[in-house]
C-alpha positions, 0 to 999 in steps of 0.5 A, a space after each residue: 500500500 502506498 500512502 502519500 502525505 503532504 506530497 507536492 507534485 511538480 509538472 517538470 515539463 511546464 517548469 522546464 519549458 517556462 525556464 527555457 522560454 524565460 532564459 532564452 528571452 533574458 539572454 537575447 535581451 542581455 539581462 542574463 549572461 552565459 552561453 545557455 549551458 548553465 542554469 541560472 538558479 535565481 530564475 529557476 527559483 522564481 519559476 518554481 515559486 510561481 508554480 507552487 503559488 498556483 500558476 501552471 501555464 508555461 507561458 504565464 510562468 515565463 512572462 511573470 518570471 521575466 518580469 520579476 527577474 528584471 525588477 530584481 536586477 
């Protein structure tokens, strides 16, 4: 028997796609440095926080994360 208590499940596809969209935009705009290989932990934390806050649409996640990232720079 499998018992799950206080388990939060994350849709990694939505989070991963939102990260890819946001990181691509921020790199092209010059707000994010790097060649695309390394993960920006701050951006990822913003996306995960938004996801757990109830936003599950990848486009909305990316747009909100971009806005928050740019405001906090």
